PyMOL Python script that loads the backbone (N, CA, C, O; Angstrom):
from pymol import cmd

cmd.read_pdbstr("""\
ATOM      1  N   MET A   1     126.835 129.938  29.232  1.00  0.00           N
ATOM      2  CA  MET A   1     125.412 130.129  29.394  1.00  0.00           C
ATOM      3  C   MET A   1     125.114 130.246  30.892  1.00  0.00           C
ATOM      4  O   MET A   1     125.577 129.418  31.676  1.00  0.00           O
ATOM      5  N   PRO A   2     124.343 131.266  31.299  1.00  0.00           N
ATOM      6  CA  PRO A   2     124.039 131.444  32.717  1.00  0.00           C
ATOM      7  C   PRO A   2     123.079 130.375  33.223  1.00  0.00           C
ATOM      8  O   PRO A   2     122.283 129.814  32.470  1.00  0.00           O
ATOM      9  N   CYS A   3     123.182 130.111  34.523  1.00  0.00           N
ATOM     10  CA  CYS A   3     122.295 129.140  35.176  1.00  0.00           C
ATOM     11  C   CYS A   3     120.870 129.697  35.177  1.00  0.00           C
ATOM     12  O   CYS A   3     120.654 130.842  35.572  1.00  0.00           O
ATOM     13  N   LYS A   4     119.912 128.905  34.742  1.00  0.00           N
ATOM     14  CA  LYS A   4     118.534 129.374  34.569  1.00  0.00           C
ATOM     15  C   LYS A   4     117.836 129.704  35.891  1.00  0.00           C
ATOM     16  O   LYS A   4     117.014 130.620  35.923  1.00  0.00           O
ATOM     17  N   LYS A   5     118.131 128.999  36.971  1.00  0.00           N
ATOM     18  CA  LYS A   5     117.450 129.225  38.255  1.00  0.00           C
ATOM     19  C   LYS A   5     117.744 130.628  38.802  1.00  0.00           C
ATOM     20  O   LYS A   5     116.797 131.363  39.085  1.00  0.00           O
ATOM     21  N   PRO A   6     119.020 131.036  38.966  1.00  0.00           N
ATOM     22  CA  PRO A   6     119.269 132.391  39.478  1.00  0.00           C
ATOM     23  C   PRO A   6     118.714 133.478  38.549  1.00  0.00           C
ATOM     24  O   PRO A   6     118.220 134.502  39.020  1.00  0.00           O
ATOM     25  N   VAL A   7     118.794 133.263  37.255  1.00  0.00           N
ATOM     26  CA  VAL A   7     118.272 134.240  36.309  1.00  0.00           C
ATOM     27  C   VAL A   7     116.754 134.377  36.481  1.00  0.00           C
ATOM     28  O   VAL A   7     116.230 135.491  36.472  1.00  0.00           O
ATOM     29  N   ALA A   8     116.061 133.274  36.634  1.00  0.00           N
ATOM     30  CA  ALA A   8     114.606 133.305  36.826  1.00  0.00           C
ATOM     31  C   ALA A   8     114.258 133.968  38.160  1.00  0.00           C
ATOM     32  O   ALA A   8     113.308 134.747  38.241  1.00  0.00           O
ATOM     33  N   ASP A   9     115.033 133.654  39.210  1.00  0.00           N
ATOM     34  CA  ASP A   9     114.792 134.278  40.519  1.00  0.00           C
ATOM     35  C   ASP A   9     114.999 135.781  40.458  1.00  0.00           C
ATOM     36  O   ASP A   9     114.206 136.537  41.021  1.00  0.00           O
ATOM     37  N   LEU A  10     116.042 136.224  39.789  1.00  0.00           N
ATOM     38  CA  LEU A  10     116.287 137.664  39.640  1.00  0.00           C
ATOM     39  C   LEU A  10     115.185 138.331  38.825  1.00  0.00           C
ATOM     40  O   LEU A  10     114.738 139.429  39.157  1.00  0.00           O
ATOM     41  N   ALA A  11     114.755 137.674  37.771  1.00  0.00           N
ATOM     42  CA  ALA A  11     113.705 138.240  36.927  1.00  0.00           C
ATOM     43  C   ALA A  11     112.389 138.372  37.692  1.00  0.00           C
ATOM     44  O   ALA A  11     111.580 139.246  37.380  1.00  0.00           O
ATOM     45  N   ALA A  12     112.168 137.520  38.685  1.00  0.00           N
ATOM     46  CA  ALA A  12     110.932 137.560  39.466  1.00  0.00           C
ATOM     47  C   ALA A  12     111.053 138.475  40.693  1.00  0.00           C
ATOM     48  O   ALA A  12     110.056 138.727  41.369  1.00  0.00           O
ATOM     49  N   SER A  13     112.233 138.962  40.982  1.00  0.00           N
ATOM     50  CA  SER A  13     112.469 139.786  42.173  1.00  0.00           C
ATOM     51  C   SER A  13     111.762 141.136  42.063  1.00  0.00           C
ATOM     52  O   SER A  13     111.862 141.822  41.045  1.00  0.00           O
ATOM     53  N   GLU A  14     111.045 141.507  43.129  1.00  0.00           N
ATOM     54  CA  GLU A  14     110.348 142.798  43.140  1.00  0.00           C
ATOM     55  C   GLU A  14     111.339 143.950  43.007  1.00  0.00           C
ATOM     56  O   GLU A  14     111.055 144.936  42.328  1.00  0.00           O
ATOM     57  N   ILE A  15     112.485 143.833  43.644  1.00  0.00           N
ATOM     58  CA  ILE A  15     113.491 144.898  43.601  1.00  0.00           C
ATOM     59  C   ILE A  15     113.998 145.090  42.170  1.00  0.00           C
ATOM     60  O   ILE A  15     114.130 146.218  41.694  1.00  0.00           O
ATOM     61  N   ILE A  16     114.277 143.991  41.505  1.00  0.00           N
ATOM     62  CA  ILE A  16     114.761 144.078  40.126  1.00  0.00           C
ATOM     63  C   ILE A  16     113.678 144.647  39.221  1.00  0.00           C
ATOM     64  O   ILE A  16     113.960 145.490  38.369  1.00  0.00           O
ATOM     65  N   CYS A  17     112.435 144.189  39.401  1.00  0.00           N
ATOM     66  CA  CYS A  17     111.335 144.681  38.569  1.00  0.00           C
ATOM     67  C   CYS A  17     111.064 146.165  38.799  1.00  0.00           C
ATOM     68  O   CYS A  17     110.657 146.871  37.877  1.00  0.00           O
ATOM     69  N   ALA A  18     111.285 146.637  40.014  1.00  0.00           N
ATOM     70  CA  ALA A  18     111.024 148.044  40.341  1.00  0.00           C
ATOM     71  C   ALA A  18     112.197 148.954  39.977  1.00  0.00           C
ATOM     72  O   ALA A  18     112.057 150.176  39.985  1.00  0.00           O
ATOM     73  N   ALA A  19     113.337 148.373  39.663  1.00  0.00           N
ATOM     74  CA  ALA A  19     114.517 149.183  39.355  1.00  0.00           C
ATOM     75  C   ALA A  19     114.295 149.976  38.069  1.00  0.00           C
ATOM     76  O   ALA A  19     113.707 149.487  37.105  1.00  0.00           O
ATOM     77  N   HIS A  20     114.774 151.186  38.088  1.00  0.00           N
ATOM     78  CA  HIS A  20     114.681 152.019  36.885  1.00  0.00           C
ATOM     79  C   HIS A  20     116.077 152.176  36.308  1.00  0.00           C
ATOM     80  O   HIS A  20     116.999 152.617  36.995  1.00  0.00           O
ATOM     81  N   VAL A  21     116.222 151.818  35.063  1.00  0.00           N
ATOM     82  CA  VAL A  21     117.501 151.964  34.373  1.00  0.00           C
ATOM     83  C   VAL A  21     117.426 153.254  33.570  1.00  0.00           C
ATOM     84  O   VAL A  21     116.549 153.427  32.723  1.00  0.00           O
ATOM     85  N   TYR A  22     118.355 154.152  33.849  1.00  0.00           N
ATOM     86  CA  TYR A  22     118.362 155.447  33.170  1.00  0.00           C
ATOM     87  C   TYR A  22     119.139 155.367  31.866  1.00  0.00           C
ATOM     88  O   TYR A  22     120.247 154.833  31.816  1.00  0.00           O
ATOM     89  N   ASP A  23     118.551 155.895  30.835  1.00  0.00           N
ATOM     90  CA  ASP A  23     119.218 156.046  29.550  1.00  0.00           C
ATOM     91  C   ASP A  23     119.820 157.441  29.551  1.00  0.00           C
ATOM     92  O   ASP A  23     119.117 158.426  29.325  1.00  0.00           O
ATOM     93  N   PHE A  24     121.121 157.526  29.804  1.00  0.00           N
ATOM     94  CA  PHE A  24     121.755 158.833  29.957  1.00  0.00           C
ATOM     95  C   PHE A  24     121.720 159.676  28.695  1.00  0.00           C
ATOM     96  O   PHE A  24     121.856 160.897  28.759  1.00  0.00           O
ATOM     97  N   SER A  25     121.540 159.043  27.562  1.00  0.00           N
ATOM     98  CA  SER A  25     121.439 159.853  26.349  1.00  0.00           C
ATOM     99  C   SER A  25     120.114 160.603  26.309  1.00  0.00           C
ATOM    100  O   SER A  25     120.007 161.642  25.658  1.00  0.00           O
ATOM    101  N   ALA A  26     119.086 160.072  27.013  1.00  0.00           N
ATOM    102  CA  ALA A  26     117.770 160.709  26.984  1.00  0.00           C
ATOM    103  C   ALA A  26     117.332 161.234  28.352  1.00  0.00           C
ATOM    104  O   ALA A  26     116.557 162.187  28.429  1.00  0.00           O
ATOM    105  N   GLU A  27     117.821 160.620  29.429  1.00  0.00           N
ATOM    106  CA  GLU A  27     117.288 160.937  30.749  1.00  0.00           C
ATOM    107  C   GLU A  27     118.324 161.515  31.712  1.00  0.00           C
ATOM    108  O   GLU A  27     118.091 161.539  32.921  1.00  0.00           O
ATOM    109  N   GLU A  28     119.425 161.963  31.217  1.00  0.00           N
ATOM    110  CA  GLU A  28     120.490 162.454  32.093  1.00  0.00           C
ATOM    111  C   GLU A  28     119.993 163.558  33.029  1.00  0.00           C
ATOM    112  O   GLU A  28     120.279 163.516  34.225  1.00  0.00           O
ATOM    113  N   GLN A  29     119.264 164.533  32.515  1.00  0.00           N
ATOM    114  CA  GLN A  29     118.808 165.649  33.335  1.00  0.00           C
ATOM    115  C   GLN A  29     117.823 165.179  34.412  1.00  0.00           C
ATOM    116  O   GLN A  29     117.864 165.668  35.541  1.00  0.00           O
ATOM    117  N   ASN A  30     116.937 164.232  34.070  1.00  0.00           N
ATOM    118  CA  ASN A  30     116.016 163.685  35.069  1.00  0.00           C
ATOM    119  C   ASN A  30     116.770 162.994  36.199  1.00  0.00           C
ATOM    120  O   ASN A  30     116.422 163.146  37.370  1.00  0.00           O
ATOM    121  N   PHE A  31     117.797 162.239  35.846  1.00  0.00           N
ATOM    122  CA  PHE A  31     118.604 161.549  36.846  1.00  0.00           C
ATOM    123  C   PHE A  31     119.322 162.551  37.748  1.00  0.00           C
ATOM    124  O   PHE A  31     119.341 162.384  38.968  1.00  0.00           O
ATOM    125  N   ILE A  32     119.903 163.574  37.165  1.00  0.00           N
ATOM    126  CA  ILE A  32     120.614 164.600  37.939  1.00  0.00           C
ATOM    127  C   ILE A  32     119.655 165.298  38.894  1.00  0.00           C
ATOM    128  O   ILE A  32     120.002 165.529  40.052  1.00  0.00           O
ATOM    129  N   GLU A  33     118.469 165.635  38.436  1.00  0.00           N
ATOM    130  CA  GLU A  33     117.485 166.302  39.290  1.00  0.00           C
ATOM    131  C   GLU A  33     117.031 165.389  40.434  1.00  0.00           C
ATOM    132  O   GLU A  33     116.848 165.853  41.560  1.00  0.00           O
ATOM    133  N   LEU A  34     116.851 164.104  40.154  1.00  0.00           N
ATOM    134  CA  LEU A  34     116.468 163.151  41.190  1.00  0.00           C
ATOM    135  C   LEU A  34     117.538 163.091  42.282  1.00  0.00           C
ATOM    136  O   LEU A  34     117.218 163.137  43.470  1.00  0.00           O
ATOM    137  N   ILE A  35     118.783 162.991  41.888  1.00  0.00           N
ATOM    138  CA  ILE A  35     119.887 162.955  42.850  1.00  0.00           C
ATOM    139  C   ILE A  35     119.950 164.269  43.619  1.00  0.00           C
ATOM    140  O   ILE A  35     120.127 164.263  44.837  1.00  0.00           O
ATOM    141  N   ARG A  36     119.810 165.371  42.938  1.00  0.00           N
ATOM    142  CA  ARG A  36     119.864 166.691  43.585  1.00  0.00           C
ATOM    143  C   ARG A  36     118.749 166.843  44.628  1.00  0.00           C
ATOM    144  O   ARG A  36     119.002 167.318  45.735  1.00  0.00           O
ATOM    145  N   ARG A  37     117.526 166.445  44.282  1.00  0.00           N
ATOM    146  CA  ARG A  37     116.397 166.538  45.226  1.00  0.00           C
ATOM    147  C   ARG A  37     116.630 165.680  46.459  1.00  0.00           C
ATOM    148  O   ARG A  37     116.403 166.125  47.584  1.00  0.00           O
ATOM    149  N   ASN A  38     117.086 164.444  46.246  1.00  0.00           N
ATOM    150  CA  ASN A  38     117.325 163.542  47.374  1.00  0.00           C
ATOM    151  C   ASN A  38     118.473 164.026  48.242  1.00  0.00           C
ATOM    152  O   ASN A  38     118.421 163.897  49.465  1.00  0.00           O
ATOM    153  N   LEU A  39     119.497 164.576  47.633  1.00  0.00           N
ATOM    154  CA  LEU A  39     120.622 165.095  48.400  1.00  0.00           C
ATOM    155  C   LEU A  39     120.180 166.265  49.260  1.00  0.00           C
ATOM    156  O   LEU A  39     120.536 166.339  50.436  1.00  0.00           O
ATOM    157  N   VAL A  40     119.411 167.175  48.689  1.00  0.00           N
ATOM    158  CA  VAL A  40     118.922 168.322  49.454  1.00  0.00           C
ATOM    159  C   VAL A  40     118.048 167.841  50.606  1.00  0.00           C
ATOM    160  O   VAL A  40     118.155 168.353  51.720  1.00  0.00           O
ATOM    161  N   GLU A  41     117.194 166.871  50.352  1.00  0.00           N
ATOM    162  CA  GLU A  41     116.322 166.334  51.399  1.00  0.00           C
ATOM    163  C   GLU A  41     117.149 165.730  52.523  1.00  0.00           C
ATOM    164  O   GLU A  41     116.843 165.937  53.697  1.00  0.00           O
ATOM    165  N   GLN A  42     118.194 164.985  52.177  1.00  0.00           N
ATOM    166  CA  GLN A  42     119.045 164.378  53.196  1.00  0.00           C
ATOM    167  C   GLN A  42     119.815 165.440  53.968  1.00  0.00           C
ATOM    168  O   GLN A  42     119.921 165.356  55.192  1.00  0.00           O
ATOM    169  N   LEU A  43     120.347 166.425  53.282  1.00  0.00           N
ATOM    170  CA  LEU A  43     121.083 167.478  53.968  1.00  0.00           C
ATOM    171  C   LEU A  43     120.164 168.255  54.897  1.00  0.00           C
ATOM    172  O   LEU A  43     120.570 168.626  55.999  1.00  0.00           O
ATOM    173  N   ASN A  44     118.936 168.506  54.471  1.00  0.00           N
ATOM    174  CA  ASN A  44     117.975 169.216  55.315  1.00  0.00           C
ATOM    175  C   ASN A  44     117.662 168.440  56.583  1.00  0.00           C
ATOM    176  O   ASN A  44     117.379 169.036  57.623  1.00  0.00           O
ATOM    177  N   LEU A  45     117.710 167.117  56.507  1.00  0.00           N
ATOM    178  CA  LEU A  45     117.413 166.312  57.682  1.00  0.00           C
ATOM    179  C   LEU A  45     118.435 166.561  58.780  1.00  0.00           C
ATOM    180  O   LEU A  45     118.099 166.503  59.963  1.00  0.00           O
ATOM    181  N   PHE A  46     119.683 166.838  58.402  1.00  0.00           N
ATOM    182  CA  PHE A  46     120.728 166.993  59.400  1.00  0.00           C
ATOM    183  C   PHE A  46     120.886 168.419  59.893  1.00  0.00           C
ATOM    184  O   PHE A  46     121.719 168.686  60.759  1.00  0.00           O
ATOM    185  N   GLU A  47     120.106 169.329  59.361  1.00  0.00           N
ATOM    186  CA  GLU A  47     120.105 170.677  59.905  1.00  0.00           C
ATOM    187  C   GLU A  47     119.277 170.663  61.181  1.00  0.00           C
ATOM    188  O   GLU A  47     118.238 170.007  61.249  1.00  0.00           O
ATOM    189  N   ARG A  48     119.738 171.383  62.180  1.00  0.00           N
ATOM    190  CA  ARG A  48     118.967 171.466  63.423  1.00  0.00           C
ATOM    191  C   ARG A  48     117.676 172.221  63.152  1.00  0.00           C
ATOM    192  O   ARG A  48     117.699 173.329  62.616  1.00  0.00           O
ATOM    193  N   LYS A  49     116.569 171.631  63.517  1.00  0.00           N
ATOM    194  CA  LYS A  49     115.262 172.237  63.336  1.00  0.00           C
ATOM    195  C   LYS A  49     114.511 172.142  64.642  1.00  0.00           C
ATOM    196  O   LYS A  49     114.709 171.212  65.424  1.00  0.00           O
ATOM    197  N   GLU A  50     113.659 173.102  64.867  1.00  0.00           N
ATOM    198  CA  GLU A  50     112.773 172.997  66.011  1.00  0.00           C
ATOM    199  C   GLU A  50     111.637 172.070  65.621  1.00  0.00           C
ATOM    200  O   GLU A  50     110.949 172.293  64.625  1.00  0.00           O
ATOM    201  N   ILE A  51     111.451 171.039  66.411  1.00  0.00           N
ATOM    202  CA  ILE A  51     110.350 170.110  66.165  1.00  0.00           C
ATOM    203  C   ILE A  51     109.242 170.499  67.127  1.00  0.00           C
ATOM    204  O   ILE A  51     109.447 170.571  68.339  1.00  0.00           O
ATOM    205  N   ASN A  52     108.068 170.747  66.570  1.00  0.00           N
ATOM    206  CA  ASN A  52     106.939 171.151  67.400  1.00  0.00           C
ATOM    207  C   ASN A  52     105.704 170.358  66.987  1.00  0.00           C
ATOM    208  O   ASN A  52     105.779 169.476  66.131  1.00  0.00           O
ATOM    209  N   GLU A  53     104.563 170.679  67.605  1.00  0.00           N
ATOM    210  CA  GLU A  53     103.343 169.913  67.306  1.00  0.00           C
ATOM    211  C   GLU A  53     102.872 170.096  65.871  1.00  0.00           C
ATOM    212  O   GLU A  53     102.100 169.279  65.370  1.00  0.00           O
ATOM    213  N   ASN A  54     103.320 171.150  65.201  1.00  0.00           N
ATOM    214  CA  ASN A  54     102.901 171.395  63.818  1.00  0.00           C
ATOM    215  C   ASN A  54     103.706 170.602  62.791  1.00  0.00           C
ATOM    216  O   ASN A  54     103.215 170.331  61.695  1.00  0.00           O
ATOM    217  N   ASN A  55     104.951 170.226  63.141  1.00  0.00           N
ATOM    218  CA  ASN A  55     105.774 169.534  62.147  1.00  0.00           C
ATOM    219  C   ASN A  55     106.275 168.166  62.621  1.00  0.00           C
ATOM    220  O   ASN A  55     107.001 167.493  61.890  1.00  0.00           O
ATOM    221  N   PHE A  56     105.899 167.751  63.823  1.00  0.00           N
ATOM    222  CA  PHE A  56     106.421 166.507  64.390  1.00  0.00           C
ATOM    223  C   PHE A  56     106.177 165.315  63.468  1.00  0.00           C
ATOM    224  O   PHE A  56     107.103 164.556  63.181  1.00  0.00           O
ATOM    225  N   TYR A  57     104.952 165.144  63.009  1.00  0.00           N
ATOM    226  CA  TYR A  57     104.613 163.982  62.181  1.00  0.00           C
ATOM    227  C   TYR A  57     105.375 164.004  60.856  1.00  0.00           C
ATOM    228  O   TYR A  57     105.873 162.970  60.410  1.00  0.00           O
ATOM    229  N   ASP A  58     105.468 165.176  60.227  1.00  0.00           N
ATOM    230  CA  ASP A  58     106.196 165.284  58.952  1.00  0.00           C
ATOM    231  C   ASP A  58     107.672 164.948  59.127  1.00  0.00           C
ATOM    232  O   ASP A  58     108.256 164.252  58.296  1.00  0.00           O
ATOM    233  N   VAL A  59     108.277 165.442  60.208  1.00  0.00           N
ATOM    234  CA  VAL A  59     109.689 165.153  60.472  1.00  0.00           C
ATOM    235  C   VAL A  59     109.859 163.660  60.734  1.00  0.00           C
ATOM    236  O   VAL A  59     110.807 163.051  60.239  1.00  0.00           O
ATOM    237  N   PHE A  60     108.949 163.061  61.509  1.00  0.00           N
ATOM    238  CA  PHE A  60     109.031 161.624  61.778  1.00  0.00           C
ATOM    239  C   PHE A  60     108.904 160.818  60.493  1.00  0.00           C
ATOM    240  O   PHE A  60     109.674 159.882  60.279  1.00  0.00           O
ATOM    241  N   LYS A  61     107.943 161.163  59.629  1.00  0.00           N
ATOM    242  CA  LYS A  61     107.760 160.414  58.379  1.00  0.00           C
ATOM    243  C   LYS A  61     109.000 160.500  57.490  1.00  0.00           C
ATOM    244  O   LYS A  61     109.383 159.515  56.860  1.00  0.00           O
ATOM    245  N   LEU A  62     109.627 161.678  57.439  1.00  0.00           N
ATOM    246  CA  LEU A  62     110.867 161.827  56.668  1.00  0.00           C
ATOM    247  C   LEU A  62     111.953 160.946  57.265  1.00  0.00           C
ATOM    248  O   LEU A  62     112.644 160.234  56.536  1.00  0.00           O
ATOM    249  N   TRP A  63     112.111 160.986  58.585  1.00  0.00           N
ATOM    250  CA  TRP A  63     113.112 160.164  59.264  1.00  0.00           C
ATOM    251  C   TRP A  63     112.840 158.683  59.003  1.00  0.00           C
ATOM    252  O   TRP A  63     113.756 157.917  58.706  1.00  0.00           O
ATOM    253  N   GLN A  64     111.568 158.291  59.119  1.00  0.00           N
ATOM    254  CA  GLN A  64     111.210 156.888  58.924  1.00  0.00           C
ATOM    255  C   GLN A  64     111.494 156.433  57.494  1.00  0.00           C
ATOM    256  O   GLN A  64     111.961 155.315  57.276  1.00  0.00           O
ATOM    257  N   ARG A  65     111.210 157.301  56.522  1.00  0.00           N
ATOM    258  CA  ARG A  65     111.476 156.945  55.125  1.00  0.00           C
ATOM    259  C   ARG A  65     112.975 156.743  54.891  1.00  0.00           C
ATOM    260  O   ARG A  65     113.377 155.866  54.127  1.00  0.00           O
ATOM    261  N   MET A  66     113.790 157.556  55.551  1.00  0.00           N
ATOM    262  CA  MET A  66     115.233 157.482  55.327  1.00  0.00           C
ATOM    263  C   MET A  66     115.909 156.395  56.165  1.00  0.00           C
ATOM    264  O   MET A  66     116.859 155.770  55.693  1.00  0.00           O
ATOM    265  N   PHE A  67     115.446 156.155  57.393  1.00  0.00           N
ATOM    266  CA  PHE A  67     116.140 155.249  58.296  1.00  0.00           C
ATOM    267  C   PHE A  67     115.305 154.073  58.772  1.00  0.00           C
ATOM    268  O   PHE A  67     115.850 153.126  59.340  1.00  0.00           O
ATOM    269  N   GLY A  68     114.001 154.109  58.556  1.00  0.00           N
ATOM    270  CA  GLY A  68     113.119 153.081  59.089  1.00  0.00           C
ATOM    271  C   GLY A  68     113.454 151.677  58.638  1.00  0.00           C
ATOM    272  O   GLY A  68     113.282 150.729  59.405  1.00  0.00           O
ATOM    273  N   ALA A  69     113.924 151.520  57.427  1.00  0.00           N
ATOM    274  CA  ALA A  69     114.258 150.179  56.927  1.00  0.00           C
ATOM    275  C   ALA A  69     115.417 149.555  57.696  1.00  0.00           C
ATOM    276  O   ALA A  69     115.568 148.333  57.697  1.00  0.00           O
ATOM    277  N   ALA A  70     116.228 150.365  58.342  1.00  0.00           N
ATOM    278  CA  ALA A  70     117.373 149.849  59.094  1.00  0.00           C
ATOM    279  C   ALA A  70     116.959 149.298  60.455  1.00  0.00           C
ATOM    280  O   ALA A  70     117.763 148.652  61.128  1.00  0.00           O
ATOM    281  N   VAL A  71     115.723 149.542  60.866  1.00  0.00           N
ATOM    282  CA  VAL A  71     115.231 149.059  62.155  1.00  0.00           C
ATOM    283  C   VAL A  71     114.706 147.650  61.933  1.00  0.00           C
ATOM    284  O   VAL A  71     113.592 147.461  61.444  1.00  0.00           O
ATOM    285  N   GLU A  72     115.519 146.660  62.297  1.00  0.00           N
ATOM    286  CA  GLU A  72     115.155 145.275  62.015  1.00  0.00           C
ATOM    287  C   GLU A  72     115.170 144.393  63.251  1.00  0.00           C
ATOM    288  O   GLU A  72     115.010 143.177  63.137  1.00  0.00           O
ATOM    289  N   ASN A  73     115.359 144.975  64.431  1.00  0.00           N
ATOM    290  CA  ASN A  73     115.524 144.132  65.609  1.00  0.00           C
ATOM    291  C   ASN A  73     114.258 144.030  66.442  1.00  0.00           C
ATOM    292  O   ASN A  73     114.331 143.698  67.625  1.00  0.00           O
ATOM    293  N   GLY A  74     113.104 144.305  65.858  1.00  0.00           N
ATOM    294  CA  GLY A  74     111.839 144.167  66.559  1.00  0.00           C
ATOM    295  C   GLY A  74     111.395 145.414  67.304  1.00  0.00           C
ATOM    296  O   GLY A  74     110.258 145.471  67.774  1.00  0.00           O
ATOM    297  N   ARG A  75     112.247 146.401  67.423  1.00  0.00           N
ATOM    298  CA  ARG A  75     111.853 147.640  68.078  1.00  0.00           C
ATOM    299  C   ARG A  75     111.168 148.530  67.057  1.00  0.00           C
ATOM    300  O   ARG A  75     111.375 148.390  65.852  1.00  0.00           O
ATOM    301  N   LYS A  76     110.358 149.435  67.548  1.00  0.00           N
ATOM    302  CA  LYS A  76     109.637 150.338  66.663  1.00  0.00           C
ATOM    303  C   LYS A  76     110.540 151.479  66.201  1.00  0.00           C
ATOM    304  O   LYS A  76     111.379 151.968  66.958  1.00  0.00           O
ATOM    305  N   ALA A  77     110.357 151.895  64.950  1.00  0.00           N
ATOM    306  CA  ALA A  77     111.123 153.020  64.423  1.00  0.00           C
ATOM    307  C   ALA A  77     110.891 154.265  65.273  1.00  0.00           C
ATOM    308  O   ALA A  77     111.795 155.086  65.430  1.00  0.00           O
ATOM    309  N   SER A  78     109.697 154.408  65.819  1.00  0.00           N
ATOM    310  CA  SER A  78     109.389 155.585  66.630  1.00  0.00           C
ATOM    311  C   SER A  78     110.280 155.672  67.865  1.00  0.00           C
ATOM    312  O   SER A  78     110.626 156.771  68.297  1.00  0.00           O
ATOM    313  N   GLU A  79     110.658 154.519  68.446  1.00  0.00           N
ATOM    314  CA  GLU A  79     111.561 154.528  69.606  1.00  0.00           C
ATOM    315  C   GLU A  79     112.922 155.106  69.217  1.00  0.00           C
ATOM    316  O   GLU A  79     113.496 155.905  69.958  1.00  0.00           O
ATOM    317  N   TYR A  80     113.431 154.705  68.067  1.00  0.00           N
ATOM    318  CA  TYR A  80     114.717 155.217  67.607  1.00  0.00           C
ATOM    319  C   TYR A  80     114.622 156.705  67.281  1.00  0.00           C
ATOM    320  O   TYR A  80     115.539 157.472  67.577  1.00  0.00           O
ATOM    321  N   PHE A  81     113.521 157.102  66.679  1.00  0.00           N
ATOM    322  CA  PHE A  81     113.329 158.505  66.332  1.00  0.00           C
ATOM    323  C   PHE A  81     113.327 159.372  67.584  1.00  0.00           C
ATOM    324  O   PHE A  81     114.012 160.394  67.624  1.00  0.00           O
ATOM    325  N   ILE A  82     112.580 158.988  68.592  1.00  0.00           N
ATOM    326  CA  ILE A  82     112.519 159.763  69.834  1.00  0.00           C
ATOM    327  C   ILE A  82     113.899 159.853  70.470  1.00  0.00           C
ATOM    328  O   ILE A  82     114.299 160.924  70.926  1.00  0.00           O
ATOM    329  N   THR A  83     114.630 158.744  70.506  1.00  0.00           N
ATOM    330  CA  THR A  83     115.984 158.763  71.055  1.00  0.00           C
ATOM    331  C   THR A  83     116.870 159.708  70.254  1.00  0.00           C
ATOM    332  O   THR A  83     117.682 160.437  70.823  1.00  0.00           O
ATOM    333  N   GLU A  84     116.714 159.694  68.934  1.00  0.00           N
ATOM    334  CA  GLU A  84     117.530 160.534  68.061  1.00  0.00           C
ATOM    335  C   GLU A  84     117.284 162.016  68.294  1.00  0.00           C
ATOM    336  O   GLU A  84     118.224 162.810  68.250  1.00  0.00           O
ATOM    337  N   ILE A  85     116.034 162.403  68.541  1.00  0.00           N
ATOM    338  CA  ILE A  85     115.748 163.828  68.668  1.00  0.00           C
ATOM    339  C   ILE A  85     115.923 164.354  70.092  1.00  0.00           C
ATOM    340  O   ILE A  85     115.985 165.566  70.299  1.00  0.00           O
ATOM    341  N   GLU A  86     116.002 163.454  71.072  1.00  0.00           N
ATOM    342  CA  GLU A  86     116.223 163.917  72.439  1.00  0.00           C
ATOM    343  C   GLU A  86     117.667 164.370  72.577  1.00  0.00           C
ATOM    344  O   GLU A  86     118.594 163.621  72.269  1.00  0.00           O
ATOM    345  N   GLN A  87     117.849 165.571  73.030  1.00  0.00           N
ATOM    346  CA  GLN A  87     119.176 166.163  73.131  1.00  0.00           C
ATOM    347  C   GLN A  87     120.059 165.345  74.075  1.00  0.00           C
ATOM    348  O   GLN A  87     119.656 165.000  75.186  1.00  0.00           O
ATOM    349  N   GLY A  88     121.275 165.045  73.603  1.00  0.00           N
ATOM    350  CA  GLY A  88     122.242 164.360  74.426  1.00  0.00           C
ATOM    351  C   GLY A  88     122.093 162.852  74.497  1.00  0.00           C
ATOM    352  O   GLY A  88     122.919 162.191  75.127  1.00  0.00           O
ATOM    353  N   LYS A  89     121.073 162.286  73.875  1.00  0.00           N
ATOM    354  CA  LYS A  89     120.845 160.840  73.952  1.00  0.00           C
ATOM    355  C   LYS A  89     121.477 160.072  72.794  1.00  0.00           C
ATOM    356  O   LYS A  89     121.703 158.867  72.903  1.00  0.00           O
ATOM    357  N   SER A  90     121.764 160.754  71.690  1.00  0.00           N
ATOM    358  CA  SER A  90     122.300 160.078  70.510  1.00  0.00           C
ATOM    359  C   SER A  90     123.541 160.813  70.029  1.00  0.00           C
ATOM    360  O   SER A  90     123.660 162.030  70.171  1.00  0.00           O
ATOM    361  N   THR A  91     124.451 160.052  69.464  1.00  0.00           N
ATOM    362  CA  THR A  91     125.667 160.649  68.923  1.00  0.00           C
ATOM    363  C   THR A  91     125.741 160.488  67.410  1.00  0.00           C
ATOM    364  O   THR A  91     126.817 160.608  66.824  1.00  0.00           O
ATOM    365  N   LEU A  92     124.598 160.214  66.773  1.00  0.00           N
ATOM    366  CA  LEU A  92     124.581 159.980  65.325  1.00  0.00           C
ATOM    367  C   LEU A  92     125.198 161.132  64.552  1.00  0.00           C
ATOM    368  O   LEU A  92     126.063 160.913  63.705  1.00  0.00           O
ATOM    369  N   LEU A  93     124.769 162.354  64.829  1.00  0.00           N
ATOM    370  CA  LEU A  93     125.270 163.498  64.067  1.00  0.00           C
ATOM    371  C   LEU A  93     126.751 163.704  64.294  1.00  0.00           C
ATOM    372  O   LEU A  93     127.469 164.063  63.361  1.00  0.00           O
ATOM    373  N   GLU A  94     127.227 163.486  65.504  1.00  0.00           N
ATOM    374  CA  GLU A  94     128.659 163.642  65.773  1.00  0.00           C
ATOM    375  C   GLU A  94     129.472 162.595  65.026  1.00  0.00           C
ATOM    376  O   GLU A  94     130.572 162.878  64.552  1.00  0.00           O
ATOM    377  N   ARG A  95     128.932 161.387  64.922  1.00  0.00           N
ATOM    378  CA  ARG A  95     129.649 160.317  64.202  1.00  0.00           C
ATOM    379  C   ARG A  95     129.680 160.597  62.706  1.00  0.00           C
ATOM    380  O   ARG A  95     130.611 160.162  62.029  1.00  0.00           O
ATOM    381  N   LEU A  96     128.703 161.300  62.174  1.00  0.00           N
ATOM    382  CA  LEU A  96     128.660 161.568  60.743  1.00  0.00           C
ATOM    383  C   LEU A  96     129.608 162.686  60.339  1.00  0.00           C
ATOM    384  O   LEU A  96     129.962 162.797  59.165  1.00  0.00           O
ATOM    385  N   ARG A  97     130.017 163.500  61.270  1.00  0.00           N
ATOM    386  CA  ARG A  97     130.887 164.652  60.932  1.00  0.00           C
ATOM    387  C   ARG A  97     132.316 164.229  60.809  1.00  0.00           C
ATOM    388  O   ARG A  97     133.183 165.058  60.531  1.00  0.00           O
TER     389      ARG A  97
END
""", "prot")
cmd.dss("prot")
cmd.show_as("cartoon", "prot")
cmd.util.cbc("prot")
cmd.orient("prot")
């Protein structure tokens, strides 16, 4: 029999409550499309794009959605974003290849 305290804590967890369990017999295509959309979005992020005044905010919001949660040391996500887009200041893309 499982310990009641951890089970209750997990049942109350926002992450667990928000998790979606896919029924592959009924939702396989929805799951595949979700993965495909997210993969395309991630791949598009690593393509070199010209960032200008018309798309700066949209590009930042996409970057923040994908990487903002990793910024935990008290610095602003915007500082990391600016460093990332300044040519020659970051080696992230080179490390990913």
